[in-house]
Backbone as numpy.savetxt, mean C-alpha at the origin, in Angstrom:
# Nx Ny Nz CAx CAy CAz Cx Cy Cz
7.89 16.76 8.06 6.69 15.98 7.84 5.70 16.25 8.97
4.47 16.42 8.62 3.41 16.59 9.61 3.11 15.23 10.23
2.89 15.19 11.53 2.60 13.92 12.18 1.32 13.31 11.64
1.31 11.99 11.60 0.20 11.23 11.06 -0.83 10.95 12.16
-2.08 10.99 11.79 -3.11 10.54 12.72 -3.33 9.05 12.51
-4.13 8.47 13.35 -4.45 7.06 13.17 -3.98 6.20 14.32
-3.14 6.72 15.19 -2.68 5.95 16.34 -1.76 4.79 15.98
-1.13 4.82 14.83 -0.23 3.75 14.43 1.08 3.83 15.20
1.73 2.67 15.38 3.11 2.59 15.84 3.86 1.73 14.83
5.16 1.92 14.74 5.94 1.10 13.81 5.87 -0.37 14.22
5.85 -0.63 15.52 5.76 -2.00 16.01 4.44 -2.64 15.58
3.35 -1.91 15.73 2.05 -2.43 15.33 1.95 -2.66 13.82
2.53 -1.74 13.05 2.50 -1.89 11.60 3.38 -3.05 11.14
4.50 -3.28 11.84 5.35 -4.43 11.51 4.61 -5.74 11.78
3.90 -5.80 12.89 3.10 -6.99 13.21 1.99 -7.19 12.18
1.34 -6.09 11.79 0.31 -6.14 10.76 0.87 -6.75 9.48
2.05 -6.31 9.07 2.67 -6.81 7.84 2.95 -8.31 7.93
3.31 -8.80 9.12 3.59 -10.23 9.31 2.33 -11.06 9.17
1.17 -10.47 9.46 -0.08 -11.23 9.35 -0.65 -11.20 7.94
-0.12 -10.34 7.09 -0.67 -10.18 5.73 0.22 -10.82 4.67
0.96 -11.85 5.03 1.85 -12.53 4.09 1.04 -13.51 3.25
1.27 -13.48 1.95 0.56 -14.32 1.00 1.29 -15.65 0.80
0.54 -16.72 0.50 1.21 -17.99 0.20 1.88 -17.98 -1.17
1.36 -17.16 -2.09 1.91 -17.05 -3.45 1.38 -15.76 -4.07
1.93 -15.39 -5.20 1.39 -14.26 -5.95 1.65 -14.48 -7.43
0.63 -15.00 -8.09 0.67 -15.16 -9.54 0.04 -13.92 -10.17
0.12 -13.81 -11.45 -0.53 -12.71 -12.16 -2.03 -12.72 -11.88
-2.65 -13.88 -11.96 -4.09 -13.97 -11.69 -4.44 -13.57 -10.27
-3.62 -13.93 -9.31 -3.85 -13.56 -7.92 -3.69 -12.06 -7.71
-2.72 -11.47 -8.39 -2.51 -10.02 -8.29 -3.74 -9.28 -8.83
-4.27 -9.74 -9.95 -5.47 -9.13 -10.52 -6.65 -9.31 -9.57
-6.76 -10.49 -8.95 -7.84 -10.73 -8.00 -7.78 -9.74 -6.82
-6.59 -9.45 -6.34 -6.43 -8.47 -5.26 -6.92 -7.10 -5.73
-6.56 -6.71 -6.93 -7.05 -5.45 -7.48 -8.56 -5.43 -7.62
-9.13 -6.54 -8.04 -10.59 -6.62 -8.19 -11.31 -6.49 -6.85
-10.73 -7.05 -5.79 -11.32 -6.90 -4.45 -11.31 -5.43 -4.06
-10.19 -4.76 -4.30 -10.08 -3.33 -3.95 -11.11 -2.50 -4.70
-11.26 -2.76 -5.98 -12.20 -1.99 -6.78 -13.64 -2.28 -6.38
-13.94 -3.53 -6.07 -15.30 -3.87 -5.62 -15.64 -3.11 -4.33
-14.70 -3.06 -3.39 -14.93 -2.30 -2.16 -15.10 -0.82 -2.46
-14.25 -0.31 -3.36 -14.34 1.10 -3.74 -15.66 1.45 -4.38
-16.14 0.59 -5.27 -17.44 0.83 -5.92 -18.59 0.74 -4.91
-18.54 -0.28 -4.05 -19.60 -0.46 -3.05 -19.71 0.75 -2.12
-18.58 1.39 -1.86 -18.55 2.51 -0.92 -18.51 3.86 -1.62
-18.59 3.83 -2.97 -18.56 5.06 -3.76 -17.32 5.91 -3.46
-16.17 5.26 -3.46 -14.91 5.94 -3.16 -14.24 6.43 -4.44
-13.76 7.63 -4.43 -13.02 8.19 -5.56 -11.55 7.84 -5.46
-11.24 6.59 -5.76 -9.88 6.09 -5.60 -9.31 5.56 -6.91
-8.00 5.52 -6.95 -7.28 4.79 -7.99 -6.60 3.63 -7.29
-6.61 2.47 -7.94 -6.00 1.26 -7.38 -5.03 0.70 -8.40
-3.88 0.30 -7.89 -2.88 -0.33 -8.75 -2.28 -1.51 -8.02
-2.03 -2.57 -8.76 -1.31 -3.71 -8.22 -0.11 -3.93 -9.13
1.04 -4.09 -8.49 2.28 -4.33 -9.24 2.91 -5.63 -8.79
3.58 -6.24 -9.71 4.48 -7.35 -9.40 5.87 -6.77 -9.66
6.53 -6.44 -8.53 7.74 -5.61 -8.55 7.39 -4.30 -9.26
8.03 -4.00 -10.40 7.73 -2.73 -11.07 6.69 -2.87 -12.19
6.27 -4.08 -12.48 5.32 -4.35 -13.54 3.91 -4.02 -13.06
3.26 -3.08 -13.73 1.87 -2.73 -13.40 0.97 -3.77 -14.04
0.31 -4.58 -13.20 -0.53 -5.65 -13.73 -2.02 -5.35 -13.58
-2.34 -4.29 -12.82 -3.74 -3.91 -12.62 -3.77 -2.43 -12.26
-4.62 -1.68 -12.96 -4.81 -0.26 -12.61 -6.20 0.17 -13.05
-6.94 0.71 -12.10 -8.25 1.27 -12.40 -8.43 2.54 -11.58
-9.01 3.54 -12.21 -9.36 4.78 -11.52 -10.88 4.89 -11.51
-11.43 5.00 -10.31 -12.88 5.13 -10.16 -13.30 6.59 -10.26
-14.56 6.86 -10.60 -15.05 8.24 -10.62 -14.78 8.93 -9.29
-14.27 10.15 -9.40 -13.89 10.91 -8.22 -12.39 10.98 -8.04
-11.67 10.06 -8.69 -10.22 10.14 -8.69 -9.80 10.99 -9.89
-8.51 11.34 -9.94 -8.03 12.13 -11.08 -6.57 11.80 -11.36
-5.98 12.50 -12.30 -4.61 12.20 -12.71 -3.61 12.39 -11.58
-3.94 13.22 -10.62 -3.04 13.43 -9.47 -2.84 12.13 -8.70
-3.86 11.29 -8.65 -3.73 10.02 -7.94 -2.65 9.13 -8.56
-2.51 9.18 -9.88 -1.46 8.38 -10.52 -0.07 8.83 -10.10
0.10 10.13 -9.91 1.38 10.65 -9.42 1.67 10.17 -8.01
0.65 10.21 -7.15 0.81 9.71 -5.78 1.17 8.23 -5.79
0.49 7.46 -6.63 0.76 6.02 -6.71 2.21 5.77 -7.12
2.69 6.48 -8.11 4.07 6.29 -8.58 5.07 6.63 -7.48
4.82 7.71 -6.76 5.74 8.14 -5.69 5.70 7.17 -4.50
4.51 6.68 -4.16 4.40 5.70 -3.07 5.11 4.40 -3.47
4.93 3.97 -4.71 5.57 2.74 -5.19 7.09 2.83 -5.08
7.65 3.98 -5.44 9.11 4.15 -5.35 9.59 4.02 -3.91
8.82 4.54 -2.96 9.22 4.44 -1.55 9.21 2.99 -1.08
8.18 2.24 -1.46 8.11 0.84 -1.05 9.15 0.00 -1.78
9.41 0.30 -3.04 10.48 -0.41 -3.76 11.82 -0.18 -3.09
12.03 1.02 -2.57 13.28 1.38 -1.92 13.47 0.64 -0.60
12.39 0.47 0.17 12.52 -0.06 1.53 11.94 -1.45 1.74
10.99 -1.84 0.92 10.30 -3.11 1.11 9.20 -3.06 2.14
8.93 -1.88 2.67 7.91 -1.72 3.71 6.75 -0.88 3.20
5.64 -0.94 3.94 4.51 -0.08 3.60 4.89 1.37 3.78
4.27 2.23 3.02 4.55 3.66 3.14 4.10 4.18 4.50
3.05 3.62 5.07 2.61 4.06 6.40 3.64 3.67 7.45
4.20 2.47 7.35 5.25 2.04 8.28 6.44 3.00 8.20
6.88 3.29 6.99 8.03 4.17 6.83 7.76 5.56 7.41
6.58 6.07 7.20 6.22 7.39 7.72 6.21 7.39 9.25
5.55 6.41 9.84 5.44 6.34 11.30 6.81 6.13 11.93
7.62 5.26 11.35 8.97 5.02 11.88 9.78 6.32 11.86
9.71 7.06 10.77 10.43 8.34 10.70 9.92 9.31 11.75
8.61 9.35 11.95 8.05 10.23 12.99 8.54 9.82 14.37
8.54 8.52 14.64 9.00 8.02 15.95 10.46 8.35 16.19
11.27 8.26 15.12 12.70 8.54 15.24 13.02 10.02 15.16
12.03 10.83 14.78 12.25 12.27 14.65 13.19 12.64 13.52
13.12 11.85 12.43 14.01 12.11 11.29 13.21 12.52 10.06
13.89 13.14 9.13 13.30 13.46 7.84 13.55 12.25 6.94
12.49 11.51 6.62 12.62 10.29 5.84 13.32 10.54 4.51
12.96 11.61 3.85 13.51 11.91 2.52 15.00 12.16 2.59
15.44 12.96 3.56 16.87 13.22 3.72 17.62 11.95 4.07
17.07 11.15 4.98 17.77 9.94 5.43 17.91 8.90 4.31
17.02 8.96 3.31 17.10 8.02 2.18 17.68 8.65 0.91
18.04 9.93 0.98 18.66 10.59 -0.17 17.73 10.75 -1.36
16.44 10.97 -1.08 15.46 11.16 -2.15 14.64 12.40 -1.84
13.76 12.77 -2.76 12.94 13.96 -2.57 11.46 13.61 -2.55
10.67 14.55 -2.05 9.22 14.36 -2.06 8.66 14.42 -3.48
9.41 14.95 -4.42 8.95 14.98 -5.81 9.00 13.60 -6.45
9.87 12.72 -5.93 10.01 11.39 -6.52 9.46 10.26 -5.65
9.38 10.49 -4.35 8.95 9.46 -3.40 7.89 10.03 -2.46
7.01 9.17 -1.95 6.00 9.62 -1.00 5.82 8.58 0.10
6.02 9.02 1.34 5.72 8.14 2.47 4.40 8.61 3.08
3.36 8.39 2.30 1.98 8.66 2.69 1.27 7.32 2.56
0.46 6.97 3.53 -0.20 5.67 3.54 -0.89 5.34 2.24
-0.87 4.07 1.89 -1.58 3.63 0.70 -0.81 2.66 -0.17
0.45 2.39 0.16 1.20 1.37 -0.57 1.59 0.29 0.42
1.11 -0.92 0.15 1.43 -2.06 1.00 2.18 -3.09 0.16
3.30 -3.57 0.68 4.01 -4.61 -0.06 3.19 -5.89 -0.06
3.28 -6.63 -1.13 2.67 -7.95 -1.21 3.81 -8.95 -1.00
3.93 -9.37 0.26 4.98 -10.30 0.66 4.49 -11.73 0.54
5.37 -12.58 0.05 5.05 -14.00 -0.14 5.97 -14.82 0.76
5.39 -15.81 1.42 6.15 -16.70 2.30 7.37 -17.24 1.56
8.54 -17.03 2.15 9.78 -17.55 1.59 10.38 -16.74 0.46
9.64 -15.74 -0.04 10.15 -14.96 -1.17 10.27 -13.47 -0.86
9.63 -13.00 0.20 9.66 -11.57 0.52 8.72 -10.80 -0.37
9.06 -9.55 -0.61 8.19 -8.67 -1.40 8.26 -9.02 -2.88
7.11 -9.40 -3.43 7.05 -9.70 -4.85 6.11 -8.76 -5.59
5.41 -7.92 -4.84 4.49 -6.99 -5.47 4.04 -5.93 -4.49
3.10 -5.10 -4.94 2.58 -4.01 -4.13 1.12 -3.78 -4.46
0.36 -3.40 -3.44 -1.00 -2.91 -3.61 -0.94 -1.43 -3.31
-1.43 -0.61 -4.24 -1.41 0.84 -4.09 -2.81 1.40 -4.18
-3.14 2.28 -3.24 -4.43 2.95 -3.23 -4.18 4.44 -3.03
-4.86 5.27 -3.80 -4.75 6.72 -3.67 -6.12 7.34 -3.88
-6.41 8.34 -3.08 -7.65 9.09 -3.25 -8.34 9.42 -1.95
-7.99 8.70 -0.89 -8.55 8.95 0.43 -7.45 9.60 1.28
-7.80 10.12 2.46 -6.73 10.54 3.37 -5.82 9.33 3.64
-4.55 9.59 3.88 -3.56 8.50 3.90 -3.87 7.37 4.88
-4.43 7.67 6.03 -4.76 6.61 6.98 -5.82 5.70 6.37
-6.82 6.28 5.71 -7.87 5.47 5.09 -7.35 4.70 3.88
-6.42 5.30 3.11 -5.79 4.55 2.01 -5.13 3.29 2.57
-4.37 3.44 3.66 -3.68 2.31 4.26 -4.67 1.27 4.78
-5.66 1.73 5.53 -6.62 0.79 6.13 -7.41 0.03 5.07
-7.73 0.69 3.96 -8.42 -0.01 2.87 -7.50 -1.07 2.28
-6.24 -0.76 2.12 -5.28 -1.75 1.62 -5.19 -2.97 2.53
-5.14 -2.72 3.83 -5.12 -3.82 4.79 -6.38 -4.66 4.66
-7.52 -4.00 4.55 -8.79 -4.71 4.41 -8.81 -5.57 3.15
-8.28 -5.04 2.06 -8.26 -5.78 0.79 -7.40 -7.04 0.92
-6.21 -6.91 1.46 -5.32 -8.07 1.59 -5.91 -9.09 2.56
-6.49 -8.60 3.67 -7.12 -9.52 4.62 -8.29 -10.26 3.98
-9.09 -9.56 3.18 -10.21 -10.20 2.49 -9.69 -11.25 1.50
-8.64 -10.92 0.78 -8.05 -11.87 -0.17 -7.58 -13.14 0.57
-6.86 -12.94 1.68 -6.37 -14.08 2.46 -7.52 -14.89 3.05
-8.56 -14.23 3.50 -9.72 -14.93 4.05 -10.39 -15.79 2.97
-10.50 -15.26 1.76 -11.10 -16.03 0.66 -10.28 -17.27 0.34
-8.98 -17.20 0.57 -8.09 -18.32 0.30 -7.97 -19.25 1.50
-8.66 -18.91 2.60 -8.57 -19.73 3.80 -7.27 -19.56 4.54
-6.58 -18.44 4.32 -5.28 -18.19 4.91 -5.30 -17.26 6.11
-6.46 -16.68 6.42 -6.56 -15.71 7.51 -7.80 -16.02 8.31
-7.66 -16.04 9.59 -8.82 -16.32 10.45 -9.57 -15.06 10.76
C-alpha cells in the first residue's frame, strides 16, 4: 500500500470517531445525512457518489455529475472493509501503515473485494455501536474522508449534539 497523505494518525482518527457518535439513526435520519452530503457536493460542484447504509441496507444513493460507475465499485469495496472491522476505511489504512502490515493479507481479503481508501465512515450510535455507514467516492481519499467527517459534524450540529 502506498502511504497516505493527510497527516492522519490512528490515534487521531480514533478520537475523531468518538466525537462523531450519533444519538440515534432512523431511516429518516440516515436519509438526512445523505441529503447533507449531496447538498455540500452540489454547492461545491463535486463529482461524487454518496451512499448511506443501515448495516448492509442501502437507504440512500445518489451520483452527482462527474462521478461514474467506478465510484459504485469503490463504495461497495469500502463498505465491505468497514463492515468487516467497524472502523472508518481511513483509520484502517493509517493503522496498517503505522504497523507496517498489509491490511488485505492480515484480514484474509483482497483488494478486488475490499478497499481501505478513505471515504467510508461508520455511523455509530450511543449504546448500539455501528448501525450504518456514510460512503463517499469521487475525490482523492483524504478529501473523501474529510467530507464525510464534515457531513456527520454538520448533522450533529443541526441536532444540537456537537459544539
